[in-house]
KEKE-3310 file (N, C-alpha, C; in steps of 0.2 Angstrom, whole numbers, plus 5000, padded with zeros to 4 digits):
npx = (4761:4768:4765:4751:4749:4754:4744:4733:4738:4745:4736:4729:4737:4745:4754:4770:4767:4773:4788:4803:4818:4834:4841:4831:4823:4823:4818:4806:4799:4797:4789:4778:4774:4770:4760:4749:4743:4735:4719:4711:4704:4708:4722:4721:4716:4727:4737:4732:4731:4745:4749:4742:4748:4762:4760:4755:4766:4775:4769:4769:4782:4786:4778:4783:4796:4794:4788:4796:4806:4819:4835:4850:4865:4878:4890:4898:4916:4923:4925:4941:4945:4938:4929:4917:4904:4911:4919:4932:4936:4945:4947:4956:4964:4973:4981:4996:5012:5018:5007:4998:4992:4975:4965:4949:4937:4922:4907:4900:4887:4880:4878:4892:4893:4890:4901:4903:4893:4887:4891:4895:4896:4905:4916:4926:4929:4933:4945:4952:4953:4961:4974:4977:4976:4962:4955:4941:4932:4919:4907:4895:4879:4878:4882:4879:4892:4897:4888:4892:4903:4914:4920:4934:4935:4932:4941:4955:4954:4946:4949:4963:4966:4962:4970:4982:4980:4979:4992:5000:4995:5000:5012:5016:5014:4998:4986:4975:4958:4945:4927:4915:4909:4918:4930:4934:4936:4947:4956:4958:4964:4976:4982:4989:4995:5002:5015:5013:5006:5004:4998:4984:4966:4953:4936:4923:4923:4918:4923:4923:4910:4902:4904:4895:4877:4876:4865:4858:4864:4861:4847:4847:4852:4842:4831:4834:4836:4825:4826:4837:4838:4831:4839:4851:4846:4843:4856:4860:4858:4843:4841:4830:4827:4839:4837:4826:4832:4841:4832:4827:4836:4833:4817:4810:4816:4813:4802:4807:4817:4809:4800:4809:4811:4800:4791:4803:4810:4810:4821:4831:4847:4848:4836:4839:4851:4846:4837:4846:4854:4844:4839:4850:4851:4840:4844:4850:4860:4860:4867:4880:4877:4886:4894:4885:4883:4896:4898:4886:4883:4896:4903:4893:4886:4895:4906:4919:4930:4935:4938:4949:4947:4943:4946:4955:4957:4964:4973:4974:4965:4973:4975:4985:4996:4998:5008:5007:5005:4990:4974:4960:4943:4930:4914:4905:4891:4886:4875:4874:4887:4892:4901:4910:4913:4920:4931:4938:4947:4958:4968:4974:4981:4997:5002:4992:4981:4968:4952:4936:4923:4909:4897:4885:4885:4883:4882:4895:4902:4896:4897:4892:4894:4903:4913:4922:4924:4928:4933:4943:4952:4956:4962:4973:4980:4983:4991:5002:5007:5011:5022:5031)
npy = (5473:5484:5493:5494:5499:5512:5516:5517:5526:5538:5546:5552:5558:5573:5587:5587:5578:5566:5557:5559:5552:5560:5562:5562:5573:5586:5583:5577:5588:5596:5588:5587:5600:5601:5592:5598:5605:5596:5589:5580:5568:5565:5563:5551:5542:5542:5536:5524:5519:5518:5508:5497:5496:5493:5481:5473:5472:5466:5453:5449:5448:5438:5427:5424:5420:5409:5400:5399:5389:5389:5384:5384:5379:5376:5365:5357:5352:5335:5329:5331:5328:5323:5324:5318:5329:5338:5344:5346:5355:5355:5367:5369:5358:5355:5366:5376:5371:5380:5388:5399:5393:5394:5395:5394:5400:5398:5405:5397:5396:5397:5390:5384:5387:5400:5406:5400:5403:5402:5396:5407:5416:5416:5418:5409:5401:5412:5415:5404:5405:5416:5410:5406:5393:5388:5382:5376:5375:5366:5367:5361:5356:5353:5337:5322:5321:5334:5341:5342:5350:5364:5381:5379:5365:5365:5374:5371:5358:5352:5363:5364:5351:5352:5362:5355:5345:5353:5358:5346:5343:5354:5357:5369:5385:5390:5404:5410:5413:5421:5422:5433:5426:5416:5423:5425:5412:5410:5419:5414:5402:5407:5413:5403:5395:5403:5402:5392:5398:5409:5421:5431:5433:5443:5445:5455:5453:5452:5460:5470:5469:5478:5490:5497:5499:5493:5490:5480:5468:5466:5464:5453:5444:5444:5439:5426:5420:5412:5401:5394:5381:5372:5373:5368:5355:5350:5351:5360:5376:5379:5381:5389:5397:5405:5411:5419:5428:5435:5440:5450:5460:5468:5471:5474:5469:5458:5462:5473:5466:5457:5465:5471:5462:5461:5460:5458:5449:5431:5425:5434:5439:5446:5441:5427:5428:5433:5422:5412:5417:5419:5406:5401:5409:5403:5391:5388:5382:5374:5379:5372:5369:5373:5381:5391:5397:5401:5411:5419:5423:5425:5433:5442:5447:5448:5453:5447:5446:5459:5464:5456:5444:5432:5415:5401:5384:5388:5398:5415:5423:5434:5447:5456:5448:5442:5442:5441:5446:5455:5455:5466:5467:5478:5480:5494:5496:5486:5477:5467:5464:5477:5491:5498:5488:5478:5487:5488:5478:5482:5491:5483:5474:5470:5471:5477:5477:5487:5488:5496:5493:5500:5492:5479:5466:5453:5456:5460:5448:5440:5443:5454:5471:5467:5460:5469:5477:5469:5456:5458:5467:5459:5448:5455:5458:5445:5441:5449:5444:5432:5435:5439)
npz = (5042:5047:5036:5036:5048:5046:5037:5046:5056:5051:5043:5054:5062:5070:5064:5071:5081:5080:5084:5077:5070:5073:5061:5051:5054:5047:5034:5038:5044:5032:5025:5033:5032:5019:5019:5026:5017:5010:5008:5021:5018:5005:5008:5016:5006:4997:5005:5007:4994:4991:5001:4996:4984:4987:4994:4984:4975:4983:4985:4972:4969:4978:4975:4962:4965:4972:4963:4953:4941:4940:4946:4956:4948:4950:4957:4971:4969:4970:4986:4995:5007:5023:5038:5050:5048:5041:5026:5013:4999:4983:4972:4961:4956:4946:4945:4943:4949:4958:4962:4972:4987:4994:5008:5010:5022:5028:5037:5052:5052:5040:5024:5014:5001:4997:4994:4982:4973:4960:4944:4936:4946:4957:4970:4974:4962:4954:4960:4957:4943:4942:4944:4956:4970:4976:4991:4998:5013:5020:5032:5035:5042:5060:5065:5075:5081:5080:5087:5100:5100:5104:5100:5100:5096:5083:5077:5082:5080:5068:5058:5059:5054:5041:5036:5037:5027:5015:5016:5013:5001:4993:4996:5002:5011:5015:5012:5023:5022:5029:5030:5037:5052:5049:5048:5061:5065:5056:5062:5074:5071:5066:5077:5083:5074:5065:5059:5050:5040:5025:5024:5030:5028:5031:5029:5031:5045:5062:5077:5088:5097:5103:5097:5089:5092:5105:5112:5105:5108:5121:5119:5111:5120:5130:5122:5119:5131:5137:5129:5130:5138:5129:5118:5123:5126:5113:5108:5099:5092:5083:5066:5062:5072:5072:5060:5063:5071:5063:5054:5063:5063:5052:5049:5038:5027:5019:5012:5005:4996:4989:4983:4974:4964:4958:4943:4935:4922:4921:4915:4916:4921:4933:4940:4941:4948:4960:4964:4966:4977:4986:4989:4995:5006:5013:5016:5028:5042:5058:5074:5084:5101:5111:5104:5101:5114:5117:5107:5106:5120:5124:5114:5109:5120:5131:5125:5123:5113:5109:5122:5125:5131:5125:5123:5117:5121:5132:5127:5123:5111:5102:5091:5090:5091:5079:5066:5052:5035:5032:5025:5025:5023:5024:5023:5019:5020:5028:5037:5045:5051:5059:5052:5061:5070:5063:5060:5071:5072:5064:5069:5077:5070:5064:5050:5038:5024:5020:5014:5010:5003:4995:4999:5004:5017:5011:4998:4995:4992:4982:4969:4954:4958:4968:4962:4956:4967:4978:4974:4964:4971:4981:4974:4968:4980:4984:4973:4975:4987:4982:4974:4983)
capx = (4759:4770:4762:4744:4749:4754:4737:4729:4741:4747:4731:4726:4742:4745:4761:4774:4765:4778:4795:4807:4825:4837:4843:4825:4819:4822:4814:4799:4795:4795:4783:4772:4771:4766:4754:4744:4739:4731:4713:4712:4701:4713:4728:4720:4716:4733:4741:4729:4734:4752:4750:4740:4753:4768:4758:4754:4773:4778:4766:4771:4789:4787:4775:4787:4802:4792:4785:4801:4809:4827:4839:4858:4868:4885:4891:4905:4920:4923:4929:4948:4945:4931:4928:4911:4900:4915:4922:4936:4936:4950:4944:4961:4969:4978:4985:5003:5015:5019:5001:4998:4986:4971:4960:4943:4934:4915:4904:4897:4879:4878:4881:4899:4892:4890:4908:4903:4885:4885:4897:4897:4896:4909:4923:4931:4931:4937:4952:4956:4954:4967:4980:4978:4973:4958:4952:4935:4930:4912:4906:4888:4875:4881:4880:4880:4898:4898:4883:4896:4909:4914:4924:4941:4935:4931:4947:4961:4953:4944:4952:4970:4967:4961:4976:4987:4978:4982:5000:5002:4994:5003:5019:5017:5010:4992:4983:4969:4954:4938:4921:4911:4912:4924:4936:4936:4939:4954:4961:4959:4969:4982:4986:4992:4998:5004:5021:5011:5002:5007:4994:4977:4961:4947:4931:4917:4924:4916:4928:4921:4903:4898:4906:4888:4871:4877:4858:4856:4867:4857:4841:4848:4852:4835:4826:4836:4836:4820:4826:4843:4837:4829:4845:4856:4844:4844:4863:4861:4853:4840:4841:4824:4828:4844:4834:4822:4837:4844:4827:4825:4840:4829:4811:4807:4821:4810:4797:4811:4820:4804:4797:4814:4811:4793:4791:4809:4809:4814:4827:4835:4852:4846:4831:4842:4855:4842:4835:4852:4855:4838:4839:4856:4849:4835:4847:4855:4861:4860:4874:4881:4875:4892:4897:4880:4884:4902:4897:4881:4885:4903:4905:4889:4884:4901:4911:4926:4936:4937:4941:4955:4945:4941:4952:4954:4961:4969:4976:4970:4965:4976:4977:4992:5002:4998:5013:5006:5002:4983:4969:4954:4938:4925:4909:4902:4884:4885:4870:4875:4893:4893:4908:4915:4915:4926:4937:4941:4953:4963:4973:4977:4985:5004:5002:4985:4979:4961:4947:4930:4919:4902:4892:4883:4888:4883:4883:4902:4905:4892:4897:4890:4899:4908:4918:4927:4925:4932:4937:4949:4958:4959:4967:4979:4984:4986:4997:5008:5010:5014:5028:5036)
capy = (5476:5491:5497:5494:5504:5518:5518:5519:5532:5544:5551:5555:5561:5580:5590:5588:5573:5560:5557:5557:5551:5566:5562:5563:5578:5591:5580:5576:5594:5598:5584:5589:5606:5600:5588:5602:5608:5591:5587:5573:5562:5564:5560:5544:5538:5541:5531:5517:5516:5516:5502:5492:5495:5489:5474:5469:5471:5461:5447:5447:5445:5432:5422:5422:5417:5402:5396:5398:5382:5390:5382:5385:5374:5374:5359:5356:5346:5329:5331:5328:5326:5324:5321:5320:5333:5343:5342:5351:5354:5358:5370:5369:5352:5355:5372:5376:5369:5386:5392:5401:5390:5399:5391:5399:5398:5402:5405:5390:5397:5397:5385:5387:5389:5407:5408:5397:5403:5399:5396:5414:5421:5412:5420:5403:5400:5417:5415:5399:5408:5420:5407:5403:5386:5389:5376:5378:5371:5366:5364:5358:5356:5349:5330:5319:5323:5341:5345:5342:5354:5371:5384:5375:5359:5367:5378:5367:5351:5352:5368:5362:5345:5354:5365:5350:5342:5358:5358:5340:5343:5359:5358:5376:5388:5394:5410:5408:5419:5419:5427:5434:5422:5412:5427:5424:5406:5410:5422:5409:5398:5411:5415:5397:5392:5408:5400:5388:5402:5414:5427:5431:5437:5444:5448:5457:5449:5456:5460:5473:5468:5483:5496:5500:5496:5488:5488:5474:5463:5464:5462:5446:5439:5443:5435:5419:5417:5407:5395:5390:5374:5369:5373:5363:5348:5348:5350:5365:5382:5377:5386:5393:5402:5409:5415:5424:5433:5439:5444:5455:5466:5473:5468:5476:5467:5453:5466:5477:5462:5454:5470:5473:5458:5461:5462:5456:5443:5425:5423:5440:5438:5449:5437:5421:5429:5433:5416:5408:5419:5418:5399:5400:5412:5399:5384:5388:5377:5376:5380:5368:5373:5376:5387:5396:5400:5405:5417:5424:5425:5427:5438:5448:5450:5450:5456:5445:5447:5466:5465:5452:5438:5426:5411:5394:5379:5391:5403:5421:5425:5441:5449:5459:5443:5440:5446:5439:5451:5454:5459:5467:5470:5481:5483:5500:5496:5480:5478:5461:5466:5485:5493:5499:5481:5476:5491:5487:5474:5485:5494:5477:5469:5473:5473:5476:5481:5488:5491:5497:5493:5503:5486:5476:5460:5448:5459:5460:5442:5437:5446:5461:5475:5464:5457:5474:5480:5465:5451:5461:5469:5453:5444:5459:5457:5438:5441:5452:5439:5426:5437:5441)
capz = (5048:5047:5031:5038:5054:5043:5035:5052:5061:5048:5042:5060:5066:5069:5064:5077:5085:5079:5085:5071:5071:5071:5054:5047:5056:5042:5029:5041:5044:5026:5022:5037:5030:5013:5020:5028:5011:5007:5012:5025:5014:5000:5011:5018:5000:4995:5009:5006:4987:4992:5004:4992:4978:4990:4995:4977:4973:4987:4984:4965:4969:4982:4971:4957:4967:4975:4958:4947:4940:4940:4952:4956:4944:4952:4962:4973:4966:4974:4992:4995:5014:5027:5045:5053:5043:5038:5020:5010:4992:4980:4966:4956:4957:4940:4945:4942:4956:4962:4963:4979:4990:4998:5012:5011:5028:5029:5044:5054:5052:5033:5019:5012:4994:4996:4991:4976:4972:4954:4939:4934:4952:4962:4972:4973:4955:4951:4962:4953:4936:4942:4945:4963:4971:4982:4994:5002:5019:5021:5039:5034:5048:5065:5066:5081:5084:5080:5092:5106:5098:5105:5095:5100:5092:5076:5075:5084:5077:5060:5054:5059:5050:5034:5035:5036:5020:5010:5016:5010:4994:4989:4999:5003:5016:5012:5014:5026:5021:5032:5028:5042:5057:5047:5049:5068:5065:5053:5066:5080:5068:5065:5083:5086:5068:5060:5055:5044:5035:5021:5025:5033:5025:5035:5025:5035:5051:5068:5082:5094:5096:5106:5094:5087:5094:5110:5115:5102:5111:5127:5117:5109:5126:5133:5118:5119:5138:5139:5125:5131:5140:5123:5114:5126:5125:5106:5106:5094:5091:5077:5060:5062:5078:5069:5054:5066:5074:5058:5052:5067:5061:5047:5048:5031:5022:5015:5008:5000:4991:4984:4978:4969:4958:4954:4936:4932:4918:4924:4911:4917:4925:4940:4943:4942:4954:4966:4966:4969:4983:4991:4990:4999:5013:5016:5016:5033:5046:5065:5077:5090:5107:5115:5100:5102:5120:5116:5102:5108:5126:5125:5110:5108:5127:5135:5120:5124:5108:5110:5128:5126:5135:5121:5123:5114:5124:5137:5124:5121:5103:5102:5085:5090:5091:5072:5062:5045:5031:5032:5020:5029:5019:5028:5018:5022:5021:5031:5043:5050:5055:5058:5050:5067:5074:5059:5060:5078:5071:5060:5073:5081:5066:5062:5043:5036:5019:5021:5009:5013:4998:4997:4998:5010:5020:5007:4991:4994:4990:4977:4962:4953:4960:4972:4957:4956:4974:4983:4971:4961:4976:4985:4970:4968:4986:4984:4969:4978:4992:4978:4972:4989)
cpx = (4761:4766:4755:4744:4750:4747:4733:4731:4742:4742:4728:4731:4742:4753:4764:4772:4770:4785:4799:4815:4829:4839:4837:4821:4818:4817:4807:4795:4793:4789:4777:4769:4767:4760:4748:4740:4734:4725:4714:4710:4706:4719:4727:4719:4722:4737:4738:4731:4741:4753:4748:4745:4759:4766:4758:4761:4776:4775:4768:4778:4790:4784:4780:4793:4799:4790:4791:4804:4817:4830:4847:4860:4875:4885:4898:4909:4920:4927:4936:4949:4939:4932:4921:4907:4905:4919:4927:4937:4942:4947:4949:4966:4974:4981:4992:5006:5016:5013:5000:4991:4982:4966:4955:4939:4927:4913:4901:4890:4876:4881:4887:4898:4891:4896:4909:4896:4883:4891:4900:4897:4899:4916:4928:4934:4935:4944:4956:4957:4960:4974:4982:4975:4969:4955:4946:4933:4923:4910:4900:4885:4878:4878:4880:4886:4899:4893:4887:4902:4908:4919:4931:4941:4935:4938:4953:4960:4952:4948:4960:4971:4966:4967:4982:4986:4981:4989:5003:5001:4998:5010:5021:5012:5004:4990:4977:4964:4947:4933:4917:4913:4918:4931:4938:4939:4946:4959:4963:4965:4976:4986:4990:4997:5001:5011:5019:5007:5006:5004:4987:4972:4955:4942:4925:4917:4923:4922:4925:4913:4898:4900:4900:4883:4872:4870:4856:4858:4863:4850:4841:4848:4846:4830:4828:4836:4831:4821:4833:4842:4835:4835:4850:4853:4844:4851:4864:4856:4850:4841:4836:4824:4834:4841:4830:4826:4840:4838:4825:4830:4837:4823:4808:4811:4817:4805:4802:4814:4815:4801:4802:4814:4804:4793:4798:4808:4813:4820:4832:4841:4851:4841:4835:4847:4852:4839:4840:4854:4850:4838:4845:4854:4844:4837:4852:4856:4861:4867:4875:4880:4880:4894:4892:4881:4891:4901:4892:4882:4892:4905:4900:4887:4890:4907:4918:4931:4939:4940:4947:4953:4943:4947:4950:4959:4966:4973:4972:4971:4967:4978:4983:4998:5003:5003:5012:5003:4994:4979:4962:4949:4932:4919:4905:4895:4882:4880:4870:4881:4894:4900:4913:4917:4920:4932:4941:4947:4959:4969:4977:4982:4992:5004:4996:4984:4971:4957:4940:4925:4912:4897:4890:4887:4888:4884:4891:4905:4902:4892:4894:4896:4905:4914:4924:4929:4929:4936:4943:4954:4960:4964:4973:4983:4987:4992:5003:5012:5014:5021:5034:5041)
cpy = (5483:5496:5499:5499:5511:5521:5520:5525:5538:5549:5555:5558:5569:5582:5590:5582:5566:5561:5555:5556:5558:5567:5564:5569:5584:5589:5580:5583:5597:5594:5586:5596:5606:5596:5592:5605:5603:5589:5580:5567:5560:5560:5553:5540:5537:5536:5524:5514:5514:5509:5496:5490:5491:5482:5470:5467:5465:5454:5444:5444:5439:5426:5419:5419:5410:5398:5395:5391:5383:5388:5383:5378:5372:5369:5359:5351:5340:5331:5328:5326:5327:5321:5323:5323:5338:5340:5348:5349:5358:5360:5370:5364:5352:5362:5371:5374:5374:5391:5393:5397:5395:5394:5395:5396:5401:5401:5398:5391:5397:5392:5388:5389:5396:5410:5404:5397:5400:5399:5402:5419:5417:5415:5415:5402:5406:5417:5409:5401:5413:5417:5405:5396:5387:5382:5379:5373:5371:5363:5360:5359:5351:5342:5328:5321:5330:5345:5345:5347:5361:5374:5381:5369:5360:5370:5373:5360:5351:5356:5366:5356:5347:5358:5360:5346:5347:5358:5352:5340:5348:5360:5365:5379:5392:5400:5408:5414:5417:5424:5427:5430:5418:5416:5426:5417:5406:5414:5418:5404:5401:5412:5409:5394:5397:5406:5395:5391:5407:5421:5426:5436:5437:5448:5449:5453:5454:5455:5463:5473:5473:5490:5500:5496:5491:5486:5481:5468:5461:5462:5455:5441:5438:5439:5428:5416:5411:5400:5391:5383:5370:5368:5368:5356:5346:5347:5356:5370:5381:5383:5391:5399:5407:5414:5421:5430:5438:5443:5451:5461:5471:5469:5469:5473:5463:5457:5470:5472:5459:5459:5472:5469:5457:5463:5460:5449:5437:5423:5429:5438:5440:5444:5430:5422:5429:5426:5411:5410:5418:5411:5398:5403:5407:5392:5385:5382:5379:5377:5376:5372:5376:5382:5393:5400:5404:5411:5422:5427:5428:5433:5444:5451:5452:5453:5454:5446:5454:5467:5460:5446:5432:5422:5404:5389:5383:5397:5409:5422:5433:5443:5452:5454:5440:5444:5445:5445:5450:5458:5459:5470:5472:5484:5488:5500:5489:5481:5472:5462:5473:5486:5494:5493:5478:5480:5490:5483:5477:5487:5489:5473:5473:5475:5472:5480:5481:5491:5492:5498:5496:5497:5484:5469:5454:5450:5459:5454:5438:5440:5452:5466:5472:5461:5463:5477:5476:5460:5453:5463:5463:5449:5448:5458:5450:5438:5444:5447:5433:5428:5439:5435)
cpz = (5048:5042:5033:5044:5051:5041:5040:5056:5057:5046:5048:5064:5065:5068:5071:5082:5085:5080:5080:5073:5069:5064:5049:5049:5051:5037:5032:5041:5038:5023:5026:5034:5023:5014:5022:5023:5008:5011:5015:5021:5009:5002:5013:5012:4997:4998:5008:4999:4988:4995:5000:4986:4981:4991:4989:4974:4977:4986:4977:4965:4973:4978:4965:4959:4969:4969:4952:4947:4940:4947:4951:4953:4946:4957:4965:4969:4972:4980:4992:5003:5018:5033:5048:5047:5039:5031:5017:5003:4989:4973:4960:4956:4951:4940:4945:4949:4961:4963:4970:4982:4994:5001:5013:5017:5029:5036:5046:5054:5045:5029:5016:5004:4992:4993:4984:4973:4965:4949:4937:4940:4958:4964:4972:4966:4952:4953:4958:4946:4936:4944:4952:4964:4977:4984:4999:5007:5019:5027:5039:5041:5053:5065:5073:5085:5085:5085:5099:5106:5101:5099:5094:5096:5085:5073:5076:5082:5070:5056:5053:5054:5043:5032:5033:5029:5015:5010:5012:5003:4990:4991:5000:5008:5012:5015:5017:5026:5024:5031:5034:5049:5055:5048:5056:5068:5062:5058:5072:5077:5068:5071:5086:5080:5063:5056:5050:5039:5031:5023:5028:5030:5029:5031:5030:5042:5057:5073:5089:5093:5100:5103:5091:5090:5099:5113:5111:5105:5117:5125:5114:5115:5129:5129:5118:5126:5139:5135:5126:5134:5134:5119:5117:5126:5118:5104:5101:5094:5084:5072:5060:5067:5075:5064:5057:5069:5069:5055:5056:5066:5056:5045:5041:5026:5017:5010:5003:4995:4987:4980:4973:4963:4955:4947:4932:4928:4921:4921:4912:4922:4932:4943:4945:4948:4960:4969:4969:4976:4988:4993:4996:5006:5016:5017:5022:5037:5054:5068:5083:5096:5111:5111:5101:5108:5120:5112:5104:5115:5127:5121:5110:5115:5130:5131:5122:5119:5109:5116:5130:5131:5131:5121:5120:5117:5128:5134:5122:5114:5103:5095:5085:5090:5084:5068:5054:5042:5031:5027:5024:5024:5024:5024:5022:5023:5024:5037:5047:5054:5054:5057:5056:5070:5070:5059:5066:5077:5068:5064:5077:5077:5064:5055:5040:5030:5020:5016:5012:5007:5000:4995:5004:5012:5015:4999:4989:4991:4984:4971:4961:4954:4965:4968:4957:4962:4979:4979:4968:4966:4980:4980:4969:4974:4986:4979:4971:4983:4988:4975:4977:4990)
residu = (MET:THR:TRP:LEU:SER:CYS:ALA:ALA:VAL:LEU:PRO:ASN:SER:LYS:PRO:GLY:SER:LEU:ALA:TRP:HIS:PRO:SER:LEU:GLU:ALA:ARG:ALA:LYS:ALA:LEU:GLU:SER:GLU:ARG:GLU:LYS:ILE:PRO:PRO:ALA:GLU:PHE:ARG:ALA:ALA:ILE:GLY:ARG:GLU:VAL:ARG:ARG:ARG:LEU:ALA:GLU:TYR:HIS:ASP:GLY:LEU:ALA:ARG:TYR:ARG:ASN:THR:ASP:TYR:ARG:ARG:THR:ALA:THR:TYR:PRO:ALA:PRO:ILE:TRP:GLY:GLU:GLY:THR:THR:ARG:LEU:TYR:ASP:TYR:ALA:PRO:ASP:ALA:LYS:PRO:ASP:ALA:LEU:PRO:VAL:LEU:LEU:ILE:PRO:SER:LEU:VAL:ASN:ARG:ALA:TYR:VAL:LEU:ASP:LEU:ASP:ALA:GLU:ASN:SER:LEU:THR:ARG:PHE:LEU:ALA:ALA:GLN:GLY:PHE:ARG:PRO:PHE:LEU:ILE:ASP:TRP:ASP:ALA:PRO:GLY:ASP:ILE:GLU:ARG:GLY:PHE:GLY:LEU:ALA:ALA:TYR:ILE:ASP:GLY:ARG:LEU:VAL:GLU:ALA:LEU:GLY:VAL:VAL:GLU:ARG:ARG:THR:ARG:ALA:LYS:PRO:VAL:ALA:ILE:GLY:TYR:CYS:MET:GLY:GLY:ASN:LEU:ALA:LEU:GLY:LEU:ALA:THR:LYS:HIS:GLN:ALA:ARG:LEU:ARG:GLY:LEU:GLY:LEU:LEU:ALA:THR:PRO:TRP:ASP:PHE:HIS:ALA:GLU:ARG:ALA:ASP:LEU:ALA:LYS:GLY:LEU:ALA:ASP:ALA:LEU:GLN:PRO:TRP:TRP:PRO:LEU:VAL:ASP:ALA:LEU:GLY:GLU:LEU:PRO:VAL:ASP:MET:LEU:GLN:SER:LEU:PHE:SER:ALA:LEU:ASP:PRO:LEU:LEU:ALA:ALA:LYS:LYS:PHE:ARG:ALA:ILE:ALA:GLY:VAL:PRO:GLU:ASP:HIS:PRO:LYS:PHE:ARG:ALA:PHE:VAL:ALA:LEU:GLU:ASP:TRP:LEU:ASN:ASP:GLY:VAL:GLY:LEU:ALA:ALA:GLN:VAL:ALA:HIS:GLU:THR:ILE:GLU:GLY:TRP:TYR:VAL:GLU:ASN:ARG:PRO:ALA:THR:GLY:LYS:TRP:THR:LEU:GLY:GLY:ARG:THR:VAL:ASN:PRO:ARG:ALA:VAL:GLU:LEU:PRO:ALA:PHE:VAL:ALA:ILE:PRO:ALA:GLN:ASP:ARG:ILE:VAL:PRO:PRO:ASP:SER:ALA:ARG:ALA:LEU:VAL:GLY:LYS:LEU:LYS:VAL:ALA:THR:VAL:ILE:GLU:PRO:PRO:LEU:GLY:HIS:ILE:GLY:MET:VAL:VAL:GLY:GLY:ARG:GLY:ARG:THR:GLU:LEU:TRP:ALA:PRO:LEU:ALA:ALA:TRP:LEU:GLY:GLU:LEU:SER:ARG:ASP)
# end
């Protein structure tokens, strides 16, 4: 629809009639000057050709993704603990006795295997290969029990139990590393149980939800307002509703990514990595209703974490009280967690190693450049903790 509207509007617009973003004004004026030299009929034909070209690329990439036989081959190891729909996996049971244990905590709204996307594209397996002992917690979709959960039940209940399993298995304090919303869960754990942890990792973790685009928070609240009675009746915010909210962050993202794989051979590593990641993106899970209220209304709308009003079981989640060494990764091209939102945590942590890789929210953890920009620095930091 955006492309078709361009075909309808651009040929009939006059120089100066369109409002441009300030960052684009200079380029727009130069383009408008060039356009005045082109006959209107020729310009309309050119716009039409470009729209058809992009639509053809998009259709080709989408059709090739839908029809491919390739599937992710990596599988979880056997769980070492579980309760309800939550599972815990040990990725290095034969590690050396002094291997530093690492508890990896994903978000509640996505499948855990983004941290174990494929055998050759797995942060979890990479850490195991570096001599650490990674444990991955898998929240899965909320079941009958979890639909009654709030954040405290996940953090003070399930996460604390998983921590105890890791302690008993390794007889050591693990490093808790959270990705995205998982970082908030890890921070909630650390504020009460830091004596049981060796360190804290926060990967693309939001904190100040009004640091950038505070208007999005209000828009999110307005969009969901009519749906809360349904969410409460179901006991969860359905995954399709979550997907639509994420899509609204960048309405043209689908077109961009499917055009990018148009013409890429199916046996090419780039195509296979795309399929594995896209399958993960389309394999989301719902969010327990109370957690949805706490995060969307409490975090995005009221900005409780940054204003010191986020509480768990009566205690405030205060990063200033955490004295653990911390590793903070802030992807510079993140569109899901704006960099300024994640940076807001840095000054509140007493000891923090900070990196800002030139990558996006997901690209940081799924290999490629993430291997050198995040995985290696994270492993180096963990290595230093092991030697302390």
